[in-house]
PANU-349220 format. One record per atom (N, C-alpha, C, O): residue in one letter; x, y, z; atom name. Coordinates in Angstrom, 1 decimal, padded with zeros to 4 digits. Atoms other than C-alpha are relative to their C-alpha. Example, Ala and Ser with C-alpha at 12.3 -4.5 7.8 and 13.67 -1.06 7.14 Angstrom:
REM residues 2
+------+--------+--------+--------+------+
| rest |      X |      Y |      Z | atom |
+------+--------+--------+--------+------+
|    a |  000.9 | -001.2 |  000.0 |    N |
|    a |  012.3 | -004.5 |  007.8 |   CA |
|    a |  000.9 |  001.2 |  000.0 |    C |
|    a |  001.9 |  001.2 |  000.7 |    O |
|    s | -000.9 | -001.1 |  000.0 |    N |
|    s |  013.7 | -001.1 |  007.1 |   CA |
|    s | -000.8 |  001.1 |  000.8 |    C |
|    s | -000.3 |  002.2 |  000.9 |    O |
+------+--------+--------+--------+------+
REM end
This chain:
REM residues 109
+------+--------+--------+--------+------+
| rest |      X |      Y |      Z | atom |
+------+--------+--------+--------+------+
|    m |  000.0 | -001.0 | -000.9 |    N |
|    m | -012.6 |  009.0 | -023.4 |   CA |
|    m |  001.0 | -000.3 |  001.1 |    C |
|    m |  001.1 | -001.4 |  001.7 |    O |
|    p | -001.0 |  000.2 | -001.0 |    N |
|    p | -009.7 |  009.5 | -020.9 |   CA |
|    p | -000.6 | -000.3 |  001.4 |    C |
|    p | -001.7 |  000.3 |  001.7 |    O |
|    a |  000.5 |  000.3 | -001.3 |    N |
|    a | -010.1 |  008.2 | -017.4 |   CA |
|    a |  000.0 |  001.3 |  000.9 |    C |
|    a |  000.9 |  002.1 |  000.7 |    O |
|    r |  000.0 | -001.1 | -001.0 |    N |
|    r | -011.0 |  010.7 | -014.6 |   CA |
|    r |  000.8 | -000.5 |  001.2 |    C |
|    r |  000.4 | -001.4 |  001.9 |    O |
|    l | -000.9 |  000.5 | -001.0 |    N |
|    l | -008.1 |  010.3 | -012.3 |   CA |
|    l |  000.1 |  001.0 |  001.2 |    C |
|    l |  000.1 |  002.2 |  001.1 |    O |
|    c | -000.3 | -000.8 | -001.2 |    N |
|    c | -007.7 |  011.5 | -008.7 |   CA |
|    c |  001.5 |  000.3 |  000.1 |    C |
|    c |  002.3 | -000.4 | -000.6 |    O |
|    s | -001.4 | -000.3 | -000.1 |    N |
|    s | -004.4 |  013.0 | -007.7 |   CA |
|    s |  000.8 | -001.2 |  000.7 |    C |
|    s |  000.1 | -002.0 |  001.4 |    O |
|    i | -000.8 |  001.1 | -000.7 |    N |
|    i | -001.5 |  010.7 | -006.4 |   CA |
|    i | -000.2 |  000.2 |  001.5 |    C |
|    i | -000.3 | -000.8 |  002.2 |    O |
|    e |  000.2 | -000.2 | -001.5 |    N |
|    e | -001.9 |  012.4 | -003.0 |   CA |
|    e | -001.3 | -000.5 |  000.5 |    C |
|    e | -001.3 | -001.1 |  001.6 |    O |
|    e |  001.3 |  000.5 | -000.5 |    N |
|    e | -005.6 |  011.6 | -002.8 |   CA |
|    e |  000.0 | -001.5 |  000.0 |    C |
|    e | -000.5 | -002.1 |  001.0 |    O |
|    a | -000.1 |  001.4 |  000.0 |    N |
|    a | -004.9 |  008.0 | -003.8 |   CA |
|    a |  000.8 | -000.5 |  001.2 |    C |
|    a |  000.5 | -001.6 |  001.8 |    O |
|    t | -000.9 |  000.4 | -001.1 |    N |
|    t | -002.1 |  007.8 | -001.2 |   CA |
|    t | -000.8 |  000.1 |  001.3 |    C |
|    t | -000.7 | -000.8 |  002.2 |    O |
|    h |  000.8 | -000.1 | -001.2 |    N |
|    h | -004.4 |  009.1 |  001.5 |   CA |
|    h | -001.1 | -001.1 |  000.1 |    C |
|    h | -001.3 | -001.6 |  001.2 |    O |
|    q |  001.0 |  001.1 |  000.0 |    N |
|    q | -007.1 |  006.6 |  000.5 |   CA |
|    q |  000.6 | -001.3 |  000.3 |    C |
|    q |  000.0 | -002.1 |  001.1 |    O |
|    a | -000.7 |  001.3 | -000.3 |    N |
|    a | -004.6 |  003.7 |  000.6 |   CA |
|    a |  000.4 |  000.0 |  001.5 |    C |
|    a |  000.2 | -001.1 |  002.1 |    O |
|    y | -000.3 |  000.0 | -001.4 |    N |
|    y | -003.5 |  004.8 |  004.1 |   CA |
|    y | -001.2 | -000.3 |  000.8 |    C |
|    y | -001.2 | -001.0 |  001.9 |    O |
|    a |  001.2 |  000.2 | -000.8 |    N |
|    a | -007.1 |  004.9 |  005.3 |   CA |
|    a | -000.4 | -001.5 | -000.1 |    C |
|    a | -000.9 | -002.1 |  000.9 |    O |
|    i |  000.3 |  001.5 |  000.1 |    N |
|    i | -007.6 |  001.3 |  003.9 |   CA |
|    i |  001.0 | -000.8 |  000.9 |    C |
|    i |  000.5 | -001.7 |  001.5 |    O |
|    f | -001.0 |  000.7 | -000.9 |    N |
|    f | -004.4 |  000.2 |  005.7 |   CA |
|    f | -000.5 |  000.1 |  001.4 |    C |
|    f | -000.5 | -000.9 |  002.1 |    O |
|    q |  000.4 | -000.1 | -001.4 |    N |
|    q | -005.7 |  001.6 |  009.0 |   CA |
|    q | -001.2 | -000.8 |  000.3 |    C |
|    q | -001.3 | -001.4 |  001.4 |    O |
|    e |  001.3 |  000.8 | -000.2 |    N |
|    e | -009.1 | -000.1 |  008.6 |   CA |
|    e |  000.3 | -001.5 |  000.0 |    C |
|    e | -000.3 | -002.2 |  000.8 |    O |
|    l | -000.2 |  001.4 |  000.1 |    N |
|    l | -007.7 | -003.5 |  007.6 |   CA |
|    l |  001.1 | -000.6 |  000.8 |    C |
|    l |  001.2 | -001.8 |  000.9 |    O |
|    a | -001.2 |  000.4 | -000.7 |    N |
|    a | -004.5 | -003.7 |  009.6 |   CA |
|    a | -000.3 | -001.0 |  001.1 |    C |
|    a |  000.4 | -002.0 |  001.3 |    O |
|    p |  000.3 |  000.9 | -001.1 |    N |
|    p | -006.1 | -005.3 |  012.7 |   CA |
|    p | -000.3 | -001.4 | -000.4 |    C |
|    p | -000.1 | -002.4 |  000.3 |    O |
|    q |  000.3 |  001.4 |  000.5 |    N |
|    q | -007.3 | -008.3 |  010.6 |   CA |
|    q |  001.1 | -000.6 | -000.7 |    C |
|    q |  001.1 | -001.8 | -001.0 |    O |
|    n | -001.0 |  000.5 |  000.9 |    N |
|    n | -004.1 | -008.7 |  008.6 |   CA |
|    n |  001.4 |  000.0 |  000.6 |    C |
|    n |  002.3 | -000.5 |  000.0 |    O |
|    l | -001.4 | -000.1 | -000.6 |    N |
|    l | -001.1 | -007.9 |  010.9 |   CA |
|    l | -000.1 | -000.6 |  001.4 |    C |
|    l | -001.1 | -000.7 |  002.0 |    O |
|    s | -000.1 |  000.5 | -001.3 |    N |
|    s |  000.1 | -009.4 |  014.1 |   CA |
|    s | -000.2 |  001.1 |  001.0 |    C |
|    s |  000.0 |  002.3 |  000.7 |    O |
|    e |  000.2 | -001.0 | -001.1 |    N |
|    e | -000.7 | -007.7 |  017.4 |   CA |
|    e |  001.3 |  000.7 |  000.2 |    C |
|    e |  001.3 |  001.9 |  000.5 |    O |
|    l | -001.4 | -000.6 | -000.2 |    N |
|    l |  003.1 | -007.1 |  017.7 |   CA |
|    l |  000.2 |  001.1 | -001.0 |    C |
|    l |  000.7 |  002.2 | -000.7 |    O |
|    d | -000.2 | -000.9 |  001.1 |    N |
|    d |  003.3 | -005.4 |  014.3 |   CA |
|    d | -000.9 |  001.3 |  000.2 |    C |
|    d | -000.4 |  002.4 |  000.0 |    O |
|    i |  000.9 | -001.1 | -000.2 |    N |
|    i |  000.3 | -003.2 |  015.1 |   CA |
|    i |  000.5 |  000.9 |  001.2 |    C |
|    i |  000.5 |  002.1 |  001.1 |    O |
|    a | -000.5 | -000.8 | -001.1 |    N |
|    a |  001.7 | -002.2 |  018.5 |   CA |
|    a |  001.3 |  000.7 | -000.3 |    C |
|    a |  001.4 |  001.9 |  000.1 |    O |
|    e | -001.2 | -000.7 |  000.4 |    N |
|    e |  005.1 | -001.4 |  017.0 |   CA |
|    e | -000.3 |  001.2 | -000.9 |    C |
|    e |  000.2 |  002.3 | -000.7 |    O |
|    f |  000.4 | -001.1 |  000.9 |    N |
|    f |  003.5 |  000.7 |  014.3 |   CA |
|    f | -000.7 |  001.2 |  000.8 |    C |
|    f | -000.3 |  002.3 |  000.6 |    O |
|    n |  000.7 | -001.1 | -000.7 |    N |
|    n |  001.2 |  002.6 |  016.7 |   CA |
|    n |  001.0 |  000.7 |  000.9 |    C |
|    n |  000.9 |  001.9 |  001.1 |    O |
|    q | -001.0 | -000.6 | -000.8 |    N |
|    q |  004.2 |  003.2 |  019.0 |   CA |
|    q |  001.0 |  000.9 | -000.7 |    C |
|    q |  001.4 |  002.0 | -000.2 |    O |
|    h | -001.1 | -000.7 |  000.7 |    N |
|    h |  006.6 |  004.4 |  016.4 |   CA |
|    h | -000.4 |  000.8 | -001.3 |    C |
|    h |  000.4 |  001.4 | -001.9 |    O |
|    h |  000.3 | -000.6 |  001.3 |    N |
|    h |  004.6 |  005.7 |  013.4 |   CA |
|    h |  000.2 |  001.5 | -000.1 |    C |
|    h |  000.5 |  002.0 | -001.2 |    O |
|    e | -000.2 | -001.5 |  000.1 |    N |
|    e |  004.8 |  009.4 |  014.3 |   CA |
|    e |  001.4 |  000.4 | -000.3 |    C |
|    e |  001.7 |  001.3 | -001.0 |    O |
|    e | -001.4 | -000.4 |  000.2 |    N |
|    e |  008.6 |  009.4 |  014.5 |   CA |
|    e |  000.6 | -000.8 | -001.2 |    C |
|    e |  001.5 | -000.2 | -001.9 |    O |
|    f | -000.7 |  000.9 |  001.0 |    N |
|    f |  009.6 |  006.5 |  012.2 |   CA |
|    f | -000.9 | -000.5 | -001.1 |    C |
|    f | -000.4 | -001.2 | -002.0 |    O |
|    g |  000.9 |  000.6 |  001.0 |    N |
|    g |  006.5 |  005.6 |  010.2 |   CA |
|    g |  000.2 |  000.7 | -001.4 |    C |
|    g |  000.6 |  001.9 | -001.5 |    O |
|    f |  000.0 | -000.6 |  001.4 |    N |
|    f |  006.4 |  006.2 |  006.4 |   CA |
|    f | -001.2 | -000.5 | -000.8 |    C |
|    f | -001.6 | -001.7 | -000.7 |    O |
|    i |  001.0 |  000.3 |  001.0 |    N |
|    i |  003.8 |  006.2 |  003.7 |   CA |
|    i |  000.7 |  000.5 | -001.3 |    C |
|    i |  000.9 |  001.8 | -001.5 |    O |
|    e | -000.8 | -000.4 |  001.2 |    N |
|    e |  005.6 |  006.2 |  000.3 |   CA |
|    e | -000.7 | -000.4 | -001.2 |    C |
|    e | -001.1 | -001.6 | -001.4 |    O |
|    d |  000.7 |  000.3 |  001.3 |    N |
|    d |  004.0 |  006.4 | -003.1 |   CA |
|    d |  001.0 |  000.0 | -001.1 |    C |
|    d |  002.0 |  000.7 | -001.1 |    O |
|    s | -000.9 |  000.1 |  001.2 |    N |
|    s |  005.6 |  005.4 | -006.4 |   CA |
|    s | -000.8 | -000.6 | -001.1 |    C |
|    s | -002.0 | -001.0 | -000.9 |    O |
|    e |  000.6 |  000.7 |  001.1 |    N |
|    e |  004.8 |  004.0 | -009.8 |   CA |
|    e |  000.0 | -001.5 |  000.4 |    C |
|    e |  000.9 | -002.0 |  001.1 |    O |
|    p |  000.0 |  001.4 | -000.3 |    N |
|    p |  003.7 |  000.4 | -009.5 |   CA |
|    p |  001.1 | -000.8 | -000.6 |    C |
|    p |  001.5 | -000.5 | -001.8 |    O |
|    d | -001.1 |  000.8 |  000.5 |    N |
|    d |  006.5 | -002.1 | -009.9 |   CA |
|    d | -000.6 | -001.2 | -000.7 |    C |
|    d | -001.8 | -001.5 | -000.6 |    O |
|    n |  000.4 |  001.2 |  000.8 |    N |
|    n |  006.3 | -005.2 | -012.2 |   CA |
|    n | -000.5 | -001.2 |  000.8 |    C |
|    n | -001.1 | -002.1 |  000.3 |    O |
|    s |  000.4 |  001.2 | -000.8 |    N |
|    s |  005.7 | -007.6 | -009.3 |   CA |
|    s | -001.5 | -000.1 |  000.1 |    C |
|    s | -002.0 | -001.2 |  000.5 |    O |
|    w |  001.5 |  000.0 | -000.1 |    N |
|    w |  002.0 | -006.7 | -009.3 |   CA |
|    w | -000.6 | -001.0 | -001.0 |    C |
|    w | -001.7 | -001.6 | -000.7 |    O |
|    q |  000.5 |  000.9 |  001.1 |    N |
|    q |  001.5 | -008.8 | -012.5 |   CA |
|    q | -000.2 | -001.4 |  000.6 |    C |
|    q | -001.0 | -002.2 |  000.1 |    O |
|    e |  000.0 |  001.3 | -000.6 |    N |
|    e |  002.1 | -011.9 | -010.3 |   CA |
|    e | -001.3 | -000.1 |  000.9 |    C |
|    e | -001.7 | -001.3 |  001.1 |    O |
|    f |  001.1 |  000.0 | -000.9 |    N |
|    f | -000.8 | -011.0 | -008.0 |   CA |
|    f | -001.4 |  000.4 | -000.5 |    C |
|    f | -002.4 | -000.1 | -000.1 |    O |
|    v |  001.2 | -000.5 |  000.5 |    N |
|    v | -003.4 | -009.2 | -010.0 |   CA |
|    v |  000.1 |  000.1 | -001.5 |    C |
|    v |  001.1 |  000.4 | -002.1 |    O |
|    s |  000.1 | -000.2 |  001.5 |    N |
|    s | -004.5 | -009.1 | -013.7 |   CA |
|    s | -000.7 |  001.3 | -000.2 |    C |
|    s | -001.9 |  001.4 |  000.2 |    O |
|    l |  000.6 | -001.3 |  000.2 |    N |
|    l | -005.2 | -005.6 | -014.7 |   CA |
|    l | -000.3 |  000.3 | -001.5 |    C |
|    l |  000.5 |  000.0 | -002.4 |    O |
|    e |  000.4 | -000.3 |  001.4 |    N |
|    e | -007.1 | -004.5 | -017.8 |   CA |
|    e |  000.4 |  001.5 | -000.2 |    C |
|    e |  000.6 |  001.8 | -001.4 |    O |
|    s | -000.4 | -001.5 |  000.1 |    N |
|    s | -006.2 | -000.8 | -017.1 |   CA |
|    s |  001.5 |  000.1 | -000.1 |    C |
|    s |  002.3 | -000.8 |  000.2 |    O |
|    d | -001.4 | -000.3 |  000.1 |    N |
|    d | -002.9 |  000.8 | -017.7 |   CA |
|    d |  000.6 |  000.2 |  001.4 |    C |
|    d | -000.1 |  000.7 |  002.3 |    O |
|    l | -000.6 | -000.2 | -001.3 |    N |
|    l | -000.5 |  000.7 | -014.7 |   CA |
|    l |  000.2 |  001.5 |  000.3 |    C |
|    l |  000.3 |  001.9 |  001.5 |    O |
|    e | -000.2 | -001.5 | -000.2 |    N |
|    e | -000.2 |  004.5 | -015.2 |   CA |
|    e | -001.2 |  000.5 |  000.8 |    C |
|    e | -001.2 |  001.6 |  001.4 |    O |
|    d |  001.2 | -000.4 | -000.7 |    N |
|    d | -003.7 |  004.7 | -013.7 |   CA |
|    d |  000.0 | -000.4 |  001.5 |    C |
|    d | -001.0 | -000.2 |  002.2 |    O |
|    f | -000.1 |  000.5 | -001.3 |    N |
|    f | -002.5 |  003.2 | -010.4 |   CA |
|    f |  001.2 |  000.6 |  000.7 |    C |
|    f |  002.1 |  001.2 |  000.1 |    O |
|    v | -001.1 | -000.4 | -000.8 |    N |
|    v | -000.3 |  004.1 | -007.5 |   CA |
|    v |  000.4 | -001.1 |  000.9 |    C |
|    v | -000.5 | -001.8 |  001.4 |    O |
|    q | -000.4 |  001.0 | -000.9 |    N |
|    q |  001.8 |  001.8 | -005.4 |   CA |
|    q |  000.4 |  000.8 |  001.3 |    C |
|    q |  001.1 |  001.8 |  001.3 |    O |
|    v | -000.2 | -000.7 | -001.3 |    N |
|    v |  001.9 |  002.8 | -001.7 |   CA |
|    v |  000.6 | -001.0 |  001.0 |    C |
|    v |  000.0 | -002.1 |  001.2 |    O |
|    l | -000.6 |  000.8 | -001.0 |    N |
|    l |  004.2 |  001.3 |  000.9 |   CA |
|    l | -000.2 |  000.7 |  001.4 |    C |
|    l | -000.1 |  001.9 |  001.5 |    O |
|    v |  000.3 | -000.5 | -001.3 |    N |
|    v |  003.3 |  001.7 |  004.6 |   CA |
|    v |  000.9 | -000.8 |  000.9 |    C |
|    v |  000.9 | -002.1 |  000.9 |    O |
|    g | -000.9 |  000.7 | -000.9 |    N |
|    g |  005.9 |  000.8 |  007.3 |   CA |
|    g |  000.7 |  000.9 |  001.0 |    C |
|    g |  000.3 |  002.0 |  001.3 |    O |
|    i | -000.8 | -000.7 | -001.1 |    N |
|    i |  008.4 |  001.8 |  009.9 |   CA |
|    i |  001.5 |  000.0 | -000.5 |    C |
|    i |  002.0 | -001.0 | -001.0 |    O |
|    e | -001.4 | -000.2 |  000.4 |    N |
|    e |  011.9 |  003.1 |  009.1 |   CA |
|    e |  000.9 | -000.1 |  001.2 |    C |
|    e |  000.9 |  000.8 |  002.1 |    O |
|    y | -000.9 |  000.1 | -001.1 |    N |
|    y |  014.5 |  001.8 |  011.5 |   CA |
|    y |  001.4 |  000.3 | -000.5 |    C |
|    y |  001.6 |  000.5 | -001.7 |    O |
|    e | -001.3 | -000.4 |  000.4 |    N |
|    e |  018.2 |  002.7 |  011.5 |   CA |
|    e |  000.7 | -001.0 | -001.0 |    C |
|    e |  001.3 | -000.6 | -001.9 |    O |
|    d | -000.6 |  001.0 |  000.8 |    N |
|    d |  019.3 | -000.6 |  010.0 |   CA |
|    d | -000.8 | -000.5 | -001.2 |    C |
|    d | -000.3 | -001.1 | -002.1 |    O |
|    d |  000.9 |  000.5 |  001.0 |    N |
|    d |  016.3 | -001.4 |  007.8 |   CA |
|    d | -001.4 |  000.5 |  000.1 |    C |
|    d | -001.8 |  001.0 |  001.1 |    O |
|    d |  001.4 | -000.4 |  000.0 |    N |
|    d |  012.8 | -000.5 |  006.7 |   CA |
|    d | -000.8 | -001.3 |  000.2 |    C |
|    d | -000.5 | -002.3 | -000.4 |    O |
|    e |  000.9 |  001.1 | -000.1 |    N |
|    e |  010.0 | -002.8 |  007.7 |   CA |
|    e | -001.3 |  000.4 | -000.7 |    C |
|    e | -002.1 |  001.3 | -000.2 |    O |
|    v |  001.2 | -000.3 |  000.8 |    N |
|    v |  007.2 | -002.7 |  005.1 |   CA |
|    v | -001.1 | -000.9 |  000.6 |    C |
|    v | -001.1 | -002.1 |  000.6 |    O |
|    l |  001.1 |  000.8 | -000.5 |    N |
|    l |  003.9 | -003.7 |  006.7 |   CA |
|    l | -001.1 | -000.2 | -001.0 |    C |
|    l | -001.8 | -001.3 | -001.0 |    O |
|    a |  001.0 |  000.2 |  001.1 |    N |
|    a |  001.7 | -003.3 |  003.6 |   CA |
|    a |  000.5 |  000.7 | -001.3 |    C |
|    a |  001.1 |  001.8 | -001.3 |    O |
|    k | -000.3 | -000.5 |  001.3 |    N |
|    k |  002.3 | -002.8 | -000.1 |   CA |
|    k | -001.3 |  000.0 | -000.7 |    C |
|    k | -002.0 | -001.0 | -000.9 |    O |
|    i |  001.4 | -000.2 |  000.5 |    N |
|    i | -000.8 | -001.4 | -001.7 |   CA |
|    i |  000.0 |  000.5 | -001.4 |    C |
|    i |  000.8 |  001.4 | -001.8 |    O |
|    l |  000.3 | -000.4 |  001.4 |    N |
|    l | -001.9 | -001.1 | -005.3 |   CA |
|    l | -001.4 |  000.6 |  000.0 |    C |
|    l | -002.3 | -000.1 |  000.3 |    O |
|    i |  001.3 | -000.7 |  000.0 |    N |
|    i | -004.7 |  001.5 | -005.7 |   CA |
|    i | -000.2 |  000.7 | -001.3 |    C |
|    i |  000.7 |  001.4 | -001.8 |    O |
|    s |  000.4 | -000.7 |  001.2 |    N |
|    s | -006.5 |  002.8 | -008.7 |   CA |
|    s | -000.2 |  001.5 |  000.2 |    C |
|    s | -000.7 |  001.9 |  001.3 |    O |
|    r |  000.2 | -001.4 |  000.0 |    N |
|    r | -006.5 |  006.5 | -009.4 |   CA |
|    r | -001.3 |  000.4 | -000.8 |    C |
|    r | -001.8 |  001.5 | -000.8 |    O |
|    d |  001.2 | -000.2 |  000.9 |    N |
|    d | -009.5 |  006.1 | -011.8 |   CA |
|    d | -001.2 |  000.1 |  000.9 |    C |
|    d | -001.6 | -000.9 |  001.5 |    O |
|    l |  001.2 | -000.2 | -000.8 |    N |
|    l | -012.6 |  007.5 | -010.1 |   CA |
|    l | -001.1 | -000.8 | -000.4 |    C |
|    l | -002.1 | -001.1 |  000.3 |    O |
|    d |  001.1 |  000.8 |  000.5 |    N |
|    d | -014.8 |  005.4 | -012.3 |   CA |
|    d |  000.2 | -001.5 |  000.1 |    C |
|    d | -000.6 | -002.3 | -000.2 |    O |
|    a | -000.4 |  001.4 | -000.1 |    N |
|    a | -013.0 |  002.1 | -011.7 |   CA |
|    a |  000.8 | -000.2 |  001.3 |    C |
|    a |  002.0 | -000.5 |  001.2 |    O |
|    p | -000.7 |  000.1 | -001.3 |    N |
|    p | -012.1 |  001.8 | -008.0 |   CA |
|    p |  000.6 | -001.4 |  000.1 |    C |
|    p | -000.1 | -002.4 | -000.3 |    O |
|    f | -000.7 |  001.3 | -000.2 |    N |
|    f | -009.6 | -001.0 | -007.2 |   CA |
|    f |  001.1 |  000.2 |  001.0 |    C |
|    f |  001.7 |  001.2 |  001.0 |    O |
|    c | -001.1 |  000.0 | -001.0 |    N |
|    c | -007.3 | -001.8 | -004.3 |   CA |
|    c |  000.4 | -001.4 |  000.3 |    C |
|    c | -000.5 | -002.3 |  000.5 |    O |
|    h | -000.5 |  001.3 | -000.5 |    N |
|    h | -005.1 | -004.8 | -003.5 |   CA |
|    h |  001.1 |  000.3 |  000.9 |    C |
|    h |  002.0 |  001.1 |  000.7 |    O |
|    v | -001.0 | -000.1 | -001.0 |    N |
|    v | -003.0 | -005.1 | -000.4 |   CA |
|    v |  000.8 | -001.3 |  000.2 |    C |
|    v |  000.2 | -002.3 |  000.3 |    O |
|    l | -000.9 |  001.1 | -000.4 |    N |
|    l |  000.0 | -007.4 |  000.2 |   CA |
|    l |  000.5 |  000.4 |  001.4 |    C |
|    l |  001.2 |  001.3 |  001.6 |    O |
|    w | -000.3 | -000.2 | -001.4 |    N |
|    w |  000.4 | -007.6 |  003.9 |   CA |
|    w |  001.4 | -000.6 |  000.3 |    C |
|    w |  001.9 | -001.5 | -000.4 |    O |
|    k | -001.3 |  000.4 | -000.4 |    N |
|    k |  003.7 | -008.2 |  005.7 |   CA |
|    k |  000.2 | -001.6 |  000.0 |    C |
|    k |  001.1 | -002.1 | -000.6 |    O |
|    q | -000.1 |  001.5 |  000.0 |    N |
|    q |  003.1 | -012.0 |  006.3 |   CA |
|    q | -000.1 | -000.6 | -001.4 |    C |
|    q |  000.7 | -001.5 | -001.7 |    O |
|    e |  000.1 |  000.5 |  001.3 |    N |
|    e |  002.1 | -012.5 |  002.7 |   CA |
|    e |  001.3 |  000.2 | -000.8 |    C |
|    e |  001.8 | -000.7 | -001.5 |    O |
|    a | -001.3 | -000.3 |  000.6 |    N |
|    a |  005.3 | -010.8 |  001.5 |   CA |
|    a |  001.1 | -000.9 |  000.4 |    C |
|    a |  001.9 | -001.4 | -000.4 |    O |
|    e | -001.0 |  000.9 | -000.6 |    N |
|    e |  007.4 | -013.0 |  003.8 |   CA |
|    e | -000.2 | -001.4 | -000.6 |    C |
|    e |  000.8 | -002.1 | -000.8 |    O |
|    e |  000.3 |  001.3 |  000.6 |    N |
|    e |  005.7 | -016.1 |  002.4 |   CA |
|    e |  000.5 | -000.1 | -001.4 |    C |
|    e |  000.8 | -001.2 | -001.9 |    O |
|    n | -000.3 |  000.0 |  001.5 |    N |
|    n |  006.5 | -015.1 | -001.2 |   CA |
|    n |  001.5 |  000.2 | -000.2 |    C |
|    n |  001.9 |  000.3 | -001.4 |    O |
|    i | -001.4 | -000.2 |  000.2 |    N |
|    i |  010.2 | -014.7 | -000.6 |   CA |
|    i |  000.7 | -001.3 | -000.4 |    C |
|    i |  001.9 | -001.4 | -000.6 |    O |
+------+--------+--------+--------+------+
REM end
């Protein structure tokens, strides 16, 4: 039986809600202040197909086609600053979410 999938837009909204809820525990006060100050003008929430780097962080039994990758950050003139990279399931019967926060991403470079 095929999975019951929510839309990419719904999954993206859910990922952003998770970002807002968990950001205070996972980002620096400076990052949060910058995002709050600039998110209306320069903030971005970008969804895409999951890239292959997720295999390094999570083992998935489901197809990557059932997931959305969401980037949340601030777009500056010279560079984008990604605050969170989120992998979220679109499968309504198998909820899953994993967030890579800015500090974690910098440690893995």
